[in-house]
Each structure stands twice: as C-alpha cells, then as structure tokens.
N, C-alpha and C positions, 0 to 999 in steps of 0.2 A: 960353857962357862961365860964366854964372851957375850953370847946372846942374853944370858941371865943378867949380866952386868948392865948391858944396854937397857934391858927391860926395867932394871932397878932404877937406873938414872931417869928413865921416862916417868916412872911412878913418882919419884922424888920431885921432878919438875912439875908433874901434874898436881901433887899435893901443895907445892909452893904457889902455883897459880890459883888453886882453890882458896888458899889462905888470904889472898888479896881481898880487901874490903872494897866493895863497889859503892861509890857515892857520886852524886850529881850536883853541879853548881849551876844555877840559873843566872846568867848575866843580865844587866840592866838594858843593854842596847846591842846593836849589831857588832860583828867582828871588827875591831879596830884597836889601836894601841892603848886605848883607855883601859883595856883588860890584858895588856901584854904580860903581866906577871903570871897570870894563870896559864897562858899558852907557853910561856918559858918554862914553868914548873913541869908542865906535861912533856914538852919537847926535850928537855934536859934530863928527864927521868927522875925528877925529884919526888913526884908522887909515888912512883913505883918503889923508890928507895925506902919509903916509910910504910910500904905495904898497902897502898891505895890504888885502886883502879878508878880513875876520875873521868867522868863524862862532863864536858863543858857544853852547856846549852846556850846558844845565842839568843839575844832578846830582840825586841823590835817594838814598833808603835802599838801593836795589839797584844803585847805580852806584859803582864804585871807579875814581876818576880815574887811578890808576896803571895799571890794566889797560887802560883806554881808550887811554892814551898808548903803552903797550907794544904794543898791538895795532895801532898805526898809524892810529887813528881820530881822533887829535888830536895836534898838535905840542906843545901846552902843556897842563899840568894844574895844578890848584890843590888843595892839601891841606896838612895839618899836617906839620911837619918829622919828628916821630917815625915817622909812617907811611912817609915816604921812607927813613928809617933801616932800618925793618923790611924794606922791599922790597929795598934794597941787600944786606942780609944774606942774603936768599933768592936772591941772584944776579942780581937785576934791575938793569941799569945805568941808573939814573935820577940826575939831577943837579939840585939846586936852583940856579936862576940868578937868583932875586930873592926876598928875604924881605920880603913886603909888610907884614905885621904886625910891629911892633917889640916888642910885648909881648903877654902872654896876656890873654884876655878871660874866663878861667875863674874862677868863684867857687864857694864853698859858702855856703849861706844858712840862717839859723835865724830863728825869731821871737824878738824880744827878751823876750817874756813867758816863754819857755822857760828863760831864765837862762843859756843856752849862749852866752857872749860871748867865749870863748877856745877855741882848738883843744884845749887840755887838757881842757876840760869836755865834749868829745865822748865821753869814756870811758863805755862802757855804753849809748851811744845808737844809734839806727838811722840810719845814715849813707848817704844816697843817692848813688850814683855811676852814670854811664853806663859801660857796658862797651865792648867792641870797641876797646880801646886808648885810650879817652877818660878813664879813671879815674886815671891815674898821677900827675897833678899833685896831686889831692886826697889820694891815699894818701901821697905824699911829704910833704905838709903835716902829716899825722898823725905820721909818723915823726919829722919835725923837732920836733914837740911832745912827743916821748918816748912815743908810743903805737904799739902794734903793730896794724896794720890788720886782721890776721887774728884777733886775740884780744881787743883792747880795745874794739872797736866791732863792731856788726853791719852788715856791708856789704849794702846793699839795691840790687838792680838797678833802676835808675830809667829810666822811659821819657823820651823827649825832650820832656817837658812838666812842669808843676808840680802836676798833679792830686793825686798822693800826698801831697805836702807840704801843699797847701791843705786836704786832708781830715784831716791830722794822723796819717797812716799812717807817716810817717817824721819824724825830728826835724830832720834837716839834708838839704838838697837841692843838687844840682849845678845851676848856672845860668850861662849865658853873660851877660855884662854887656849884650850887645846883643839878647838874645832872651828866654830864660826868666825873667830877672829882671823884664823888662817884663810878662811874663804875670801875675806876682803883682801888680804895681802897676796892672794893668788889671782887677783883680778886686775886688769889694766885700767889705769886712770885715763878716761877719754881726753882729759885736758893735756896730758903729757905723752900718752901712748906707751907709758911704762907702768909697771906694777905699782899699786899703792904701797906706801911704806908706813911704818909705825909713826913716823914723823908727820904723817898726814892726819893722824887720829888723836883724839883724846880717849884714853882707855881708863874707865873708872872701875877699879877692882873692888869688889865687895869686901874681900878680906882686909884690904887697906882702909876701907871706910868703916870697918867695925860692924858690918851687918852680914858678913859671910856666914853661911850655914854649912854644917858638915855634910859631905856628900857621900861618895862611894864607901859603903861599909858592908860587912858580911853579917848576915843574920840567919837564925835557925828557929825552929819551933821550940817554944818553951818546954813542952812536955818531952820532946825528943832529947833535949840537952840535959835533962835531969838524970838520964841513964848514965852511970859511970862509964860504960863501954862506949857510948856515943861521945862522951866528953874526951875519952882517949883518942877516938877517931878524929874529933874536931881539932885537937892539939896537933895531931899528925898533919891534918889538912892545912892548918894555919902555918905550921913550920915549913912545909914544902912551898906553900904559896908565898910566904914572906921571902923565902930563899929565891923564888922566881923573881920577885920584885927587886931584890938586892942585885940579882944578876942583870936585870934590865937597867938598873941605875949605872952599873959599871960597864955594861955592854949594850948600849942603846941600838947600835946598828944591827947587831945580831938579833935583837928582839924585834926590830922592825921587819927584818927578813922572815922571822918566825910568824909574825902576824900576817904578812903578805901571803905566805904559803897557805894560810888557812882559807884564803879566798875572801877578798874584801872589795867593796865598791870604791873605796877611797885609795887613790894612787900612793905610791911609795913616798913621794916627797911630802905629801900631806901627813902620812903616817909618821914620818921622821919628825916633823914639827910636833905632832901630837905626843909622841914618845917623850920628847924633850920637855914639853909643858906638863905632862902628867907626872913625870919624875919630880918636877918642882912642886907639885901638890902633895907628894908623899914625903919627900926629903927636903931639908933635914927634919927629923922627928926626935925631939929631945928625950921623949919617954921610951922610944923604940917603936918600930913600925907596928901598926895595928892596935897599940894600946890607947884606949880612949883618954883624951885630955879632959878632965872634969870641967875646966874653965870653958872650953869650946862646946862641951855638951850643954852647959848652963846657958851659953849665949844662943845656941841653936834652939834650945827649949824655950827661951824667952821670946825670940822672934816668932817661932811657930805658934806660941800662945797669943802674942800681941796681934798677929794677923790672921787669927782664927783658923789656922790649920788644925788646931786642936782647941777644945773648949777650956781644958784645964792643963796646967803644966804636967808634962810626962814625969813619971816616977823614976827613981834611980834603978828600979827593976828593969828598965828598958834596955840596959846593957850590963855586961859583966866583962871584966878585964883579966880574970884569973887565967883563962885559957890562952889568951894572947901573950900574957907574961911568961907562961910556961914555954910557949913556942919561941919567944925571944931569948929566953934563958938557954934553951937548947942550941939555938943558932950562935949565941955568944961562945959557947963551949967549942963550937966548930970553927971559931975564928971569923965568923961572918960579921961584917959591920952592920949593926941593926939600927943605928941612928942616922947614918949619912951625915955626920956632923959637918964635914968639910965639903958637902955637895955644892956644886956650882952648875948652873944651867950651861948647856953648850950653845953653839950658834948654828941655827939651821937657816939656810938660804932657800926661800921658796921660789918655785917657777910657776908660770901661768898654768892654772888648772890643777895645781898640786902635783905635777908629774915629777 
C-alpha cells in the first residue's frame, strides 16, 4: 500500500509538472539589472506559482528581439517602443502588451568645465549619439532647442561606452541613467585623482526636456495573442513579472544578488547603481506597472514620426492594455503595491570600476 501511495504521489507530481506552460522571453540586452524583475520572478518562484515554466533568453548586439519573437523562438520580447513601431511599419504584426518603463532613461552628458549647460550651447559642438535608432531622443532635444541636428552640431557615432567622452574626443555624450552615466562616475578624474562626481557634469535628461521616448516594453506576435488561451498565459506572465519588479523595488539588494548570480560582466557595484536607476524609470507609475500611458505613447509616436523612424504615425493597434490591467488587478487583490506611489530612489555610492 505504501509503495502504491508513493507511486500515486509521483504520478500526481508528474501531472502537475506536465501542466506547466512553457514560454520564453527574449531580453533586449545582456544579463544586467535592467531586467532584474524577470530574474526575480523566476528566482522567487512567481512564474511557477502561476503555472509557467519560463526560459529567459539573454540578448546582445547581434540579437534582435523582434526577429526572435517573429521566428517563434520566444513568445515574449523586450525592446524599445520605437523599434516596435518600425517593425509594424515593415508589416510585422507585433503588439506591445505591457510598457514596463514609464519614462526614458536617456541623457546627454557634458562636463561642467566645458560651459555647455544648455542645449542651445551645443551649437558647433561634437555631439555623441548612438545610431541604430537610438539617437532620436537626443536629436529631438536639439530641434526643441532651435538647433538643426544636421547643420548646427557635428553628430558623432558613439560606441556604447564613454571612452570618447572621457578622452575629450566629443563634447557631449549619450548615456543611459542606469549604465553609461555610471561608467563616468566609476572613473578617476585625472585632475583630482578621485572619482568623477555628478557635480562635475551637466546631465540633460530627455524625459525632463520633453523628448523622452518609451523604452523597455513587452511585446508578442499579433496572431499569437488573438488566441484566448494565449491571452490567459500572457496575463499570468505579466502578473508574475510585475510582481518580480515590485519585489525589486522593495528589495533592490536582493535583486542585485539575483542578477549577479546569473553571471554578468558588470560588477556588483555597477549593478546596484543600475537597479536603483531602473527602479526610478518604472516607479512611480500612476496607472499601475505595465499599463501604457496614452500621453507618453502619443509623444513617442510623434518623435518617431518626426525623425523618420516611421513614415506615418503608428496606430493605436500597436498596443493593448487590457492584459496588463488584468495583471495589475490580480496583484492589487494580493495586496501588492502596483503604483509605487511613494517610491524614492536610494543612494548608491560607486567605486572605481563599478566594484
């Protein structure tokens, strides 16, 4: 009888394991705190709690999340909203189902000693921008300041680092609040022998200038999400993922440890800075995490059209909020803070090299 009971338990466990729905999410970039919420949801068992077996695929310079999703190698992808616009215009049926970042993390940075403390003073300067569709926020900021990006500044193709800026080869550099900005602050100032400080810099935040575009969002194939069963899966995935991000908001140190355990080229100190800054891009969110803000959608759409990321404005069919709203409603019932109304950034002290 005992052996039959054990066998029965094994069969039940096997049935439960088979009932888990397998899905894959393709990240935009390499393992780092930019994606901490996903890793936290996995490490804390949130995905398993909703019946999902989730595979997290890391990205990189040669990986295009949209192509991975379109090719059926992942159900969910993470990328910036303008990239989704461009793909839809090319005929690729992709739909944003959750806008994780509520604001842009893009900045343009100058040294205070340069005297370039307004966008208008960029005139005649070497203005570093990332290409591949990542330059439009900074160009929009120039136009808003009355400058012609093609005539009034020298646009310089910038690598995804701050080497050219630190060497004085460019006057202004693109920097994400959560990554490249920290690279400067982890470097010694040769004039003082101490690390650079924020007080040494002018940091122009695109969100503050009104030209910030929406960035990390979750998307799926349009035909895939039409299936009611897949919609139910998507709601489960969003519920667990949002819960992971809420955990990272309230437990940033634990999430940094989780990310570091995944294996990352970026040191713990740099990850701690990144976690703090990424939280500030997600929280607070007056609508609830993941729910698209129509005003920000319209602004991103306008900038993407003006700078010819797309020829015509993207349609409202580019996104849907019903699934994210269901996920948020579920978390509310669980007593999870879904807006981060009283969120305040912490203080992270950087060390040389981000250690």
